[in-house]
MMTF fields as JSON, N, C-alpha, C and O atoms, coordinates in Angstrom:
{
  "mmtfVersion": "1.0.0",
  "mmtfProducer": "UNKNOWN",
  "numBonds": 179,
  "numAtoms": 180,
  "numGroups": 45,
  "numChains": 1,
  "numModels": 1,
  "chainsPerModel": [1],
  "groupsPerChain": [45],
  "chainIdList": ["A"],
  "bondAtomList": [4, 2, 8, 6, 12, 10, 16, 14, 20, 18, 24, 22, 28, 26, 32, 30, 36, 34, 40, 38, 44, 42, 48, 46, 52, 50, 56, 54, 60, 58, 64, 62, 68, 66, 72, 70, 76, 74, 80, 78, 84, 82, 88, 86, 92, 90, 96, 94, 100, 98, 104, 102, 108, 106, 112, 110, 116, 114, 120, 118, 124, 122, 128, 126, 132, 130, 136, 134, 140, 138, 144, 142, 148, 146, 152, 150, 156, 154, 160, 158, 164, 162, 168, 166, 172, 170, 176, 174],
  "bondOrderList": [1, 1, 1, 1, 1, 1, 1, 1, 1, 1, 1, 1, 1, 1, 1, 1, 1, 1, 1, 1, 1, 1, 1, 1, 1, 1, 1, 1, 1, 1, 1, 1, 1, 1, 1, 1, 1, 1, 1, 1, 1, 1, 1, 1],
  "groupList": [{"groupName": "ALA", "atomNameList": ["N", "CA", "C", "O"], "elementList": ["N", "C", "C", "O"], "formalChargeList": [0, 0, 0, 0], "bondAtomList": [1, 0, 2, 1, 3, 2], "bondOrderList": [1, 1, 2], "singleLetterCode": "A", "chemCompType": "L-PEPTIDE LINKING"}, {"groupName": "LEU", "atomNameList": ["N", "CA", "C", "O"], "elementList": ["N", "C", "C", "O"], "formalChargeList": [0, 0, 0, 0], "bondAtomList": [1, 0, 2, 1, 3, 2], "bondOrderList": [1, 1, 2], "singleLetterCode": "L", "chemCompType": "L-PEPTIDE LINKING"}, {"groupName": "GLU", "atomNameList": ["N", "CA", "C", "O"], "elementList": ["N", "C", "C", "O"], "formalChargeList": [0, 0, 0, 0], "bondAtomList": [1, 0, 2, 1, 3, 2], "bondOrderList": [1, 1, 2], "singleLetterCode": "E", "chemCompType": "L-PEPTIDE LINKING"}, {"groupName": "PRO", "atomNameList": ["N", "CA", "C", "O"], "elementList": ["N", "C", "C", "O"], "formalChargeList": [0, 0, 0, 0], "bondAtomList": [1, 0, 2, 1, 3, 2], "bondOrderList": [1, 1, 2], "singleLetterCode": "P", "chemCompType": "L-PEPTIDE LINKING"}, {"groupName": "SER", "atomNameList": ["N", "CA", "C", "O"], "elementList": ["N", "C", "C", "O"], "formalChargeList": [0, 0, 0, 0], "bondAtomList": [1, 0, 2, 1, 3, 2], "bondOrderList": [1, 1, 2], "singleLetterCode": "S", "chemCompType": "L-PEPTIDE LINKING"}, {"groupName": "LYS", "atomNameList": ["N", "CA", "C", "O"], "elementList": ["N", "C", "C", "O"], "formalChargeList": [0, 0, 0, 0], "bondAtomList": [1, 0, 2, 1, 3, 2], "bondOrderList": [1, 1, 2], "singleLetterCode": "K", "chemCompType": "L-PEPTIDE LINKING"}, {"groupName": "GLY", "atomNameList": ["N", "CA", "C", "O"], "elementList": ["N", "C", "C", "O"], "formalChargeList": [0, 0, 0, 0], "bondAtomList": [1, 0, 2, 1, 3, 2], "bondOrderList": [1, 1, 2], "singleLetterCode": "G", "chemCompType": "PEPTIDE LINKING"}, {"groupName": "HIS", "atomNameList": ["N", "CA", "C", "O"], "elementList": ["N", "C", "C", "O"], "formalChargeList": [0, 0, 0, 0], "bondAtomList": [1, 0, 2, 1, 3, 2], "bondOrderList": [1, 1, 2], "singleLetterCode": "H", "chemCompType": "L-PEPTIDE LINKING"}, {"groupName": "ARG", "atomNameList": ["N", "CA", "C", "O"], "elementList": ["N", "C", "C", "O"], "formalChargeList": [0, 0, 0, 0], "bondAtomList": [1, 0, 2, 1, 3, 2], "bondOrderList": [1, 1, 2], "singleLetterCode": "R", "chemCompType": "L-PEPTIDE LINKING"}, {"groupName": "VAL", "atomNameList": ["N", "CA", "C", "O"], "elementList": ["N", "C", "C", "O"], "formalChargeList": [0, 0, 0, 0], "bondAtomList": [1, 0, 2, 1, 3, 2], "bondOrderList": [1, 1, 2], "singleLetterCode": "V", "chemCompType": "L-PEPTIDE LINKING"}, {"groupName": "ILE", "atomNameList": ["N", "CA", "C", "O"], "elementList": ["N", "C", "C", "O"], "formalChargeList": [0, 0, 0, 0], "bondAtomList": [1, 0, 2, 1, 3, 2], "bondOrderList": [1, 1, 2], "singleLetterCode": "I", "chemCompType": "L-PEPTIDE LINKING"}, {"groupName": "PHE", "atomNameList": ["N", "CA", "C", "O"], "elementList": ["N", "C", "C", "O"], "formalChargeList": [0, 0, 0, 0], "bondAtomList": [1, 0, 2, 1, 3, 2], "bondOrderList": [1, 1, 2], "singleLetterCode": "F", "chemCompType": "L-PEPTIDE LINKING"}, {"groupName": "GLN", "atomNameList": ["N", "CA", "C", "O"], "elementList": ["N", "C", "C", "O"], "formalChargeList": [0, 0, 0, 0], "bondAtomList": [1, 0, 2, 1, 3, 2], "bondOrderList": [1, 1, 2], "singleLetterCode": "Q", "chemCompType": "L-PEPTIDE LINKING"}, {"groupName": "TRP", "atomNameList": ["N", "CA", "C", "O"], "elementList": ["N", "C", "C", "O"], "formalChargeList": [0, 0, 0, 0], "bondAtomList": [1, 0, 2, 1, 3, 2], "bondOrderList": [1, 1, 2], "singleLetterCode": "W", "chemCompType": "L-PEPTIDE LINKING"}, {"groupName": "THR", "atomNameList": ["N", "CA", "C", "O"], "elementList": ["N", "C", "C", "O"], "formalChargeList": [0, 0, 0, 0], "bondAtomList": [1, 0, 2, 1, 3, 2], "bondOrderList": [1, 1, 2], "singleLetterCode": "T", "chemCompType": "L-PEPTIDE LINKING"}, {"groupName": "MET", "atomNameList": ["N", "CA", "C", "O"], "elementList": ["N", "C", "C", "O"], "formalChargeList": [0, 0, 0, 0], "bondAtomList": [1, 0, 2, 1, 3, 2], "bondOrderList": [1, 1, 2], "singleLetterCode": "M", "chemCompType": "L-PEPTIDE LINKING"}, {"groupName": "ASP", "atomNameList": ["N", "CA", "C", "O"], "elementList": ["N", "C", "C", "O"], "formalChargeList": [0, 0, 0, 0], "bondAtomList": [1, 0, 2, 1, 3, 2], "bondOrderList": [1, 1, 2], "singleLetterCode": "D", "chemCompType": "L-PEPTIDE LINKING"}, {"groupName": "TYR", "atomNameList": ["N", "CA", "C", "O"], "elementList": ["N", "C", "C", "O"], "formalChargeList": [0, 0, 0, 0], "bondAtomList": [1, 0, 2, 1, 3, 2], "bondOrderList": [1, 1, 2], "singleLetterCode": "Y", "chemCompType": "L-PEPTIDE LINKING"}],
  "groupTypeList": [0, 1, 0, 2, 1, 1, 3, 4, 1, 5, 5, 0, 6, 7, 8, 9, 1, 10, 11, 4, 12, 13, 14, 14, 15, 1, 16, 10, 1, 2, 13, 0, 1, 16, 9, 10, 6, 9, 14, 17, 4, 8, 1, 16, 6],
  "groupIdList": [1, 2, 3, 4, 5, 6, 7, 8, 9, 10, 11, 12, 13, 14, 15, 16, 17, 18, 19, 20, 21, 22, 23, 24, 25, 26, 27, 28, 29, 30, 31, 32, 33, 34, 35, 36, 37, 38, 39, 40, 41, 42, 43, 44, 45],
  "secStructList": [7, 2, 2, 2, 2, 2, 2, 2, 2, 2, 2, 2, 6, 7, 7, 7, 7, 7, 7, 7, 1, 7, 2, 2, 2, 2, 2, 2, 2, 2, 2, 2, 2, 2, 2, 2, 6, 7, 7, 7, 7, 7, 7, 7, 7],
  "xCoordList": [119.965, 118.757, 118.107, 116.926, 118.675, 118.189, 118.054, 117.072, 118.953, 118.828, 117.074, 116.295, 117.093, 115.916, 114.61, 113.541, 114.785, 113.434, 113.184, 112.027, 113.994, 114.003, 113.118, 112.092, 113.267, 112.472, 110.923, 109.966, 110.971, 109.31, 108.595, 107.43, 109.125, 108.616, 108.092, 106.962, 109.028, 109.235, 107.735, 106.785, 107.749, 106.493, 105.36, 104.343, 105.446, 103.834, 103.59, 102.475, 104.55, 104.139, 104.648, 104.398, 105.488, 106.056, 107.172, 107.587, 107.741, 108.865, 109.311, 108.673, 111.104, 112.267, 113.154, 113.956, 113.0, 114.136, 115.207, 114.911, 116.519, 117.643, 118.509, 118.905, 118.871, 119.645, 121.07, 121.166, 122.302, 123.174, 124.39, 124.581, 125.003, 125.934, 127.229, 128.232, 127.411, 128.642, 128.134, 127.124, 129.167, 129.049, 129.373, 128.85, 130.402, 130.811, 129.717, 129.584, 129.106, 127.998, 126.974, 126.594, 126.636, 125.825, 126.308, 125.747, 127.839, 128.678, 127.989, 127.335, 128.405, 128.017, 126.508, 126.188, 125.739, 124.556, 124.162, 123.369, 124.589, 124.359, 124.613, 123.932, 126.027, 126.489, 125.848, 126.002, 125.059, 124.144, 122.505, 121.844, 122.214, 121.178, 121.319, 120.24, 122.282, 122.358, 122.508, 121.994, 122.939, 123.162, 121.885, 121.693, 121.023, 119.75, 118.671, 117.7, 119.093, 118.053, 117.127, 115.971, 117.297, 116.421, 117.017, 118.156, 115.576, 116.061, 116.235, 115.924, 116.831, 116.992, 117.278, 117.378, 117.329, 117.623, 118.808, 118.527, 119.834, 120.887, 120.678, 120.416, 120.793, 120.968, 121.881, 121.573, 123.136, 123.911, 124.769, 124.693, 125.613, 126.465, 127.0, 127.529],
  "yCoordList": [130.684, 130.636, 130.052, 130.272, 129.515, 128.79, 130.239, 130.332, 131.244, 132.492, 133.516, 134.141, 133.291, 133.794, 133.157, 133.763, 131.763, 130.949, 130.593, 130.24, 130.602, 130.258, 131.471, 131.049, 132.974, 133.85, 133.833, 134.005, 133.593, 133.445, 132.449, 132.652, 131.448, 130.189, 130.461, 130.129, 131.087, 131.485, 132.155, 131.728, 133.289, 134.177, 133.754, 134.222, 132.721, 131.687, 130.781, 130.269, 130.51, 129.95, 128.177, 127.349, 128.015, 126.837, 126.766, 127.719, 125.281, 124.892, 123.862, 122.925, 124.184, 123.795, 122.633, 122.822, 121.443, 120.37, 120.34, 120.282, 120.403, 120.415, 119.181, 119.092, 118.282, 117.175, 117.533, 118.103, 117.034, 117.137, 115.826, 115.535, 115.231, 114.106, 115.008, 114.318, 116.135, 116.682, 117.703, 118.407, 117.543, 118.803, 119.98, 121.041, 119.796, 121.072, 122.003, 123.225, 121.078, 122.069, 122.715, 123.885, 121.748, 122.593, 123.97, 124.992, 123.477, 124.834, 125.975, 126.989, 125.389, 126.857, 127.296, 128.482, 126.441, 126.742, 127.517, 128.429, 127.335, 127.856, 129.124, 129.983, 129.292, 130.771, 131.6, 132.821, 130.863, 131.665, 132.173, 133.17, 130.876, 131.233, 132.158, 132.542, 132.571, 133.525, 134.857, 135.773, 135.266, 136.053, 136.951, 138.148, 135.895, 136.242, 136.598, 137.241, 135.8, 135.874, 134.967, 135.355, 133.919, 132.594, 131.778, 131.409, 131.669, 130.853, 129.292, 128.894, 128.45, 127.035, 126.05, 126.522, 125.042, 124.0, 123.208, 122.769, 123.04, 121.75, 120.605, 120.642, 119.343, 118.407, 117.386, 117.094, 116.97, 116.131, 115.359, 115.398, 114.638, 113.352, 112.14, 111.287],
  "zCoordList": [320.517, 320.563, 321.795, 322.065, 322.326, 323.94, 324.88, 325.616, 324.845, 325.544, 325.107, 325.827, 323.969, 323.428, 323.501, 323.572, 323.478, 324.06, 325.455, 325.683, 326.441, 327.598, 328.184, 328.718, 328.22, 328.563, 328.236, 328.99, 326.982, 326.42, 327.059, 327.4, 327.25, 327.611, 329.191, 329.551, 330.048, 331.332, 331.37, 332.025, 330.523, 330.32, 330.158, 330.669, 329.344, 328.971, 330.127, 330.22, 331.064, 332.285, 332.356, 333.232, 330.993, 330.754, 331.698, 332.356, 331.725, 332.288, 331.644, 331.166, 331.646, 330.938, 331.456, 332.371, 330.864, 331.584, 330.176, 328.983, 330.83, 330.079, 330.309, 331.471, 329.551, 329.834, 329.12, 328.034, 330.042, 329.264, 329.489, 330.67, 328.706, 329.607, 329.827, 330.003, 329.855, 330.171, 331.401, 331.424, 332.404, 333.323, 332.897, 333.239, 332.005, 331.318, 330.523, 330.454, 330.044, 329.28, 330.345, 330.356, 331.185, 332.56, 333.094, 333.49, 332.903, 333.689, 332.676, 332.92, 331.502, 330.864, 330.702, 330.778, 330.509, 330.5, 331.656, 331.424, 332.998, 334.075, 334.164, 334.725, 333.367, 333.505, 332.381, 332.339, 331.384, 330.502, 330.952, 330.661, 331.859, 332.605, 333.749, 334.199, 334.28, 335.279, 334.377, 335.02, 333.313, 332.463, 332.211, 332.427, 331.645, 331.348, 331.941, 331.544, 333.604, 334.785, 334.679, 334.849, 334.456, 334.196, 335.627, 335.911, 336.458, 337.482, 336.966, 335.843, 338.09, 337.307, 338.918, 340.05, 338.63, 339.637, 338.861, 337.746, 339.265, 338.717, 339.433, 340.636, 338.654, 339.533, 338.393, 337.237, 339.214, 338.448, 339.437, 340.665, 338.668, 340.151, 339.56, 340.273]
}
């Protein structure tokens, strides 16, 4: 669902902020965003 939603939001000029408690989930999302070609910035720590 996220892979389908993000490109259409980007095309419409929207920006998205994704929160997660788990850095492992951010790793998975990072991989998925790379695959679908969505640019992103990651902040964790």
